[in-house]
LOKE-962383 format. One record per residue (C-alpha): x, y, z; residue in three letters; residue number from 1. Coordinates in steps of 0.02 Angstrom, whole numbers, padded with zeros to 5 digits. Layout:
<rs>
+--------+--------+--------+------+------+
!     xx !     yy !     zz ! fiti ! zaza !
+--------+--------+--------+------+------+
!      X !      Y !      Z !  ALA !  NUM !
...
+--------+--------+--------+------+------+
</rs>
This chain:
<rs>
+--------+--------+--------+------+------+
!     xx !     yy !     zz ! fiti ! zaza !
+--------+--------+--------+------+------+
! -01302 !  00140 ! -01135 !  UNK !    1 !
! -01357 !  00270 ! -01245 !  UNK !    2 !
! -01516 !  00354 ! -01308 !  UNK !    3 !
! -01681 !  00389 ! -01188 !  UNK !    4 !
! -01631 !  00234 ! -01087 !  UNK !    5 !
! -01459 !  00322 ! -01037 !  UNK !    6 !
! -01510 !  00459 ! -01024 !  UNK !    7 !
! -01666 !  00404 ! -00904 !  UNK !    8 !
! -01542 !  00322 ! -00801 !  UNK !    9 !
! -01424 !  00447 ! -00793 !  UNK !   10 !
! -01576 !  00592 ! -00716 !  UNK !   11 !
! -01635 !  00454 ! -00598 !  UNK !   12 !
! -01491 !  00401 ! -00526 !  UNK !   13 !
! -01321 !  00458 ! -00595 !  UNK !   14 !
! -01343 !  00650 ! -00588 !  UNK !   15 !
! -01505 !  00643 ! -00522 !  UNK !   16 !
! -01610 !  00786 ! -00573 !  UNK !   17 !
! -01804 !  00846 ! -00632 !  UNK !   18 !
! -01939 !  00732 ! -00603 !  UNK !   19 !
! -01842 !  00582 ! -00645 !  UNK !   20 !
! -01718 !  00629 ! -00500 !  UNK !   21 !
! -01855 !  00636 ! -00376 !  UNK !   22 !
! -01902 !  00465 ! -00441 !  UNK !   23 !
! -01740 !  00411 ! -00421 !  UNK !   24 !
! -01713 !  00484 ! -00246 !  UNK !   25 !
! -01862 !  00389 ! -00175 !  UNK !   26 !
! -01798 !  00242 ! -00255 !  UNK !   27 !
! -01613 !  00252 ! -00195 !  UNK !   28 !
! -01686 !  00286 ! -00003 !  UNK !   29 !
! -01768 !  00132 ! -00005 !  UNK !   30 !
! -01676 !  00037 ! -00103 !  UNK !   31 !
! -01505 !  00072 ! -00032 !  UNK !   32 !
! -01562 !  00078 !  00142 !  UNK !   33 !
! -01488 ! -00103 !  00192 !  UNK !   34 !
! -01319 ! -00076 !  00108 !  UNK !   35 !
! -01312 !  00117 !  00188 !  UNK !   36 !
! -01331 !  00050 !  00356 !  UNK !   37 !
! -01218 ! -00122 !  00340 !  UNK !   38 !
! -01068 !  00012 !  00263 !  UNK !   39 !
! -01101 !  00112 !  00430 !  UNK !   40 !
! -01090 ! -00039 !  00544 !  UNK !   41 !
! -00938 ! -00098 !  00481 !  UNK !   42 !
! -00867 !  00079 !  00502 !  UNK !   43 !
! -00880 !  00036 !  00693 !  UNK !   44 !
! -00887 !  00229 !  00727 !  UNK !   45 !
! -00866 !  00275 !  00908 !  UNK !   46 !
! -00912 !  00460 !  00905 !  UNK !   47 !
! -00760 !  00521 !  00898 !  UNK !   48 !
! -00724 !  00498 !  00713 !  UNK !   49 !
! -00716 !  00631 !  00560 !  UNK !   50 !
! -00812 !  00548 !  00409 !  UNK !   51 !
! -00837 !  00573 !  00220 !  UNK !   52 !
! -00978 !  00529 !  00119 !  UNK !   53 !
! -00978 !  00529 ! -00051 !  UNK !   54 !
! -01143 !  00537 ! -00149 !  UNK !   55 !
! -01260 !  00498 ! -00014 !  UNK !   56 !
! -01420 !  00539 ! -00113 !  UNK !   57 !
! -01551 !  00554 ! -00019 !  UNK !   58 !
! -01469 !  00542 !  00132 !  UNK !   59 !
! -01507 !  00392 !  00238 !  UNK !   60 !
! -01328 !  00324 !  00251 !  UNK !   61 !
! -01285 !  00503 !  00308 !  UNK !   62 !
! -01399 !  00526 !  00438 !  UNK !   63 !
! -01335 !  00351 !  00489 !  UNK !   64 !
! -01164 !  00412 !  00505 !  UNK !   65 !
! -01221 !  00580 !  00577 !  UNK !   66 !
! -01306 !  00495 !  00728 !  UNK !   67 !
! -01118 !  00396 !  00767 !  UNK !   68 !
! -00988 !  00524 !  00721 !  UNK !   69 !
! -00920 !  00684 !  00792 !  UNK !   70 !
! -00960 !  00753 !  00626 !  UNK !   71 !
! -00974 !  00729 !  00430 !  UNK !   72 !
! -00962 !  00780 !  00281 !  UNK !   73 !
! -01060 !  00721 !  00133 !  UNK !   74 !
! -01000 !  00756 ! -00061 !  UNK !   75 !
! -01137 !  00750 ! -00171 !  UNK !   76 !
! -01146 !  00806 ! -00347 !  UNK !   77 !
! -01343 !  00824 ! -00368 !  UNK !   78 !
! -01421 !  00970 ! -00304 !  UNK !   79 !
! -01590 !  00867 ! -00277 !  UNK !   80 !
! -01510 !  00731 ! -00184 !  UNK !   81 !
! -01405 !  00888 ! -00085 !  UNK !   82 !
! -01583 !  00947 ! -00034 !  UNK !   83 !
! -01646 !  00782 !  00015 !  UNK !   84 !
! -01478 !  00716 !  00103 !  UNK !   85 !
! -01494 !  00908 !  00219 !  UNK !   86 !
! -01693 !  00896 !  00248 !  UNK !   87 !
! -01654 !  00710 !  00320 !  UNK !   88 !
! -01516 !  00776 !  00402 !  UNK !   89 !
! -01581 !  00938 !  00458 !  UNK !   90 !
! -01573 !  00908 !  00668 !  UNK !   91 !
! -01410 !  00827 !  00659 !  UNK !   92 !
! -01287 !  00988 !  00677 !  UNK !   93 !
! -01110 !  00893 !  00645 !  UNK !   94 !
! -01206 !  00852 !  00464 !  UNK !   95 !
! -01133 !  00953 !  00324 !  UNK !   96 !
! -01189 !  00931 !  00142 !  UNK !   97 !
! -01083 !  01007 !  00003 !  UNK !   98 !
! -01061 !  00996 ! -00183 !  UNK !   99 !
! -00936 !  00892 ! -00258 !  UNK !  100 !
! -00878 !  00711 ! -00327 !  UNK !  101 !
! -00764 !  00569 ! -00293 !  UNK !  102 !
! -00646 !  00640 ! -00394 !  UNK !  103 !
! -00641 !  00824 ! -00324 !  UNK !  104 !
! -00701 !  00816 ! -00138 !  UNK !  105 !
! -00660 !  00978 ! -00096 !  UNK !  106 !
! -00606 !  00935 !  00052 !  UNK !  107 !
! -00432 !  00951 !  00153 !  UNK !  108 !
! -00291 !  00837 !  00145 !  UNK !  109 !
! -00293 !  00711 !  00287 !  UNK !  110 !
! -00446 !  00779 !  00355 !  UNK !  111 !
! -00559 !  00604 !  00375 !  UNK !  112 !
! -00547 !  00445 !  00496 !  UNK !  113 !
! -00686 !  00354 !  00379 !  UNK !  114 !
! -00728 !  00383 !  00191 !  UNK !  115 !
! -00901 !  00280 !  00151 !  UNK !  116 !
! -00970 !  00245 ! -00023 !  UNK !  117 !
! -01126 !  00142 ! -00058 !  UNK !  118 !
! -01174 !  00126 ! -00234 !  UNK !  119 !
! -01107 !  00262 ! -00346 !  UNK !  120 !
! -00932 !  00187 ! -00345 !  UNK !  121 !
! -01006 !  00108 ! -00511 !  UNK !  122 !
! -01045 !  00298 ! -00581 !  UNK !  123 !
! -00862 !  00370 ! -00560 !  UNK !  124 !
! -00803 !  00421 ! -00715 !  UNK !  125 !
! -00619 !  00389 ! -00673 !  UNK !  126 !
! -00606 !  00255 ! -00531 !  UNK !  127 !
! -00417 !  00289 ! -00516 !  UNK !  128 !
! -00441 !  00492 ! -00494 !  UNK !  129 !
! -00577 !  00441 ! -00363 !  UNK !  130 !
! -00481 !  00323 ! -00262 !  UNK !  131 !
! -00313 !  00441 ! -00260 !  UNK !  132 !
! -00432 !  00597 ! -00210 !  UNK !  133 !
! -00511 !  00474 ! -00062 !  UNK !  134 !
! -00322 !  00429 ! -00008 !  UNK !  135 !
! -00279 !  00592 !  00009 !  UNK !  136 !
! -00420 !  00651 !  00086 !  UNK !  137 !
! -00390 !  00510 !  00222 !  UNK !  138 !
! -00293 !  00530 !  00373 !  UNK !  139 !
! -00147 !  00386 !  00378 !  UNK !  140 !
! -00233 !  00229 !  00470 !  UNK !  141 !
! -00396 !  00286 !  00392 !  UNK !  142 !
! -00526 !  00168 !  00339 !  UNK !  143 !
! -00608 !  00175 !  00171 !  UNK !  144 !
! -00769 !  00090 !  00142 !  UNK !  145 !
! -00841 !  00050 ! -00014 !  UNK !  146 !
! -01009 ! -00031 ! -00056 !  UNK !  147 !
! -01083 ! -00045 ! -00247 !  UNK !  148 !
! -01203 ! -00153 ! -00340 !  UNK !  149 !
! -01097 ! -00296 ! -00401 !  UNK !  150 !
! -01195 ! -00317 ! -00582 !  UNK !  151 !
! -01149 ! -00144 ! -00638 !  UNK !  152 !
! -00970 ! -00112 ! -00567 !  UNK !  153 !
! -00835 ! -00123 ! -00691 !  UNK !  154 !
! -00723 ! -00247 ! -00692 !  UNK !  155 !
! -00817 ! -00342 ! -00529 !  UNK !  156 !
! -00744 ! -00377 ! -00369 !  UNK !  157 !
! -00574 ! -00407 ! -00412 !  UNK !  158 !
! -00564 ! -00271 ! -00521 !  UNK !  159 !
! -00620 ! -00149 ! -00383 !  UNK !  160 !
! -00479 ! -00248 ! -00264 !  UNK !  161 !
! -00356 ! -00220 ! -00383 !  UNK !  162 !
! -00384 ! -00028 ! -00395 !  UNK !  163 !
! -00394 !  00006 ! -00240 !  UNK !  164 !
! -00219 ! -00078 ! -00178 !  UNK !  165 !
! -00142 !  00024 ! -00353 !  UNK !  166 !
! -00204 !  00187 ! -00270 !  UNK !  167 !
! -00084 !  00138 ! -00113 !  UNK !  168 !
! -00218 !  00067 !  00004 !  UNK !  169 !
! -00163 ! -00081 !  00132 !  UNK !  170 !
! -00272 ! -00225 !  00198 !  UNK !  171 !
! -00392 ! -00219 !  00052 !  UNK !  172 !
! -00510 ! -00355 !  00071 !  UNK !  173 !
! -00680 ! -00378 ! -00045 !  UNK !  174 !
! -00810 ! -00481 ! -00038 !  UNK !  175 !
! -00991 ! -00501 ! -00089 !  UNK !  176 !
! -01135 ! -00454 !  00023 !  UNK !  177 !
! -01325 ! -00492 ! -00010 !  UNK !  178 !
! -01436 ! -00370 !  00084 !  UNK !  179 !
! -01565 ! -00456 !  00180 !  UNK !  180 !
! -01716 ! -00379 !  00088 !  UNK !  181 !
! -01728 ! -00412 ! -00099 !  UNK !  182 !
! -01567 ! -00293 ! -00157 !  UNK !  183 !
! -01450 ! -00355 ! -00290 !  UNK !  184 !
! -01260 ! -00417 ! -00216 !  UNK !  185 !
! -01159 ! -00277 ! -00142 !  UNK !  186 !
! -00960 ! -00291 ! -00186 !  UNK !  187 !
! -00882 ! -00226 ! -00022 !  UNK !  188 !
! -00706 ! -00155 !  00012 !  UNK !  189 !
! -00626 ! -00096 !  00158 !  UNK !  190 !
! -00450 ! -00030 !  00137 !  UNK !  191 !
! -00345 !  00065 !  00242 !  UNK !  192 !
! -00236 !  00231 !  00205 !  UNK !  193 !
! -00061 !  00197 !  00266 !  UNK !  194 !
+--------+--------+--------+------+------+
</rs>
């Protein structure tokens, strides 16, 4: 997509900034809430996990993870969304929000038990590089959980499944999930880092 429409979508959702970023953040907090909660449920957090959240946006899922995990680090490329996530999780001392992307998290090797990402896989400029990075930061046996708008996912569910396998993950499961509210169908993937 090019022109003004592409610019507006990028400013609202891809790398939220300015007035469009504020609007995009509000829409994400409301529209992504069901998927965010679903992914945190699928993670089955017990209170002992170190969790990495990729692109938390305004922090709805980040907060849910922070309420259930030992510690949570979020990496977010947008300064506006980092501020919104910080505000939403200000009372959770186990949650830290940093600048970064799926391709460049800035985190150490094998530092996390779980990696979560909701509605940003379709925005990753290099999915193979991002998946390699997420595998690097997961401990052996760690869980990767991805959920994204199926409609806008390059390669669809089968492409995402194949890319996750190609990145070296095992026990890859990919399915469609329909939010209970008026949301778009999500392509969801769960995989294990060996």
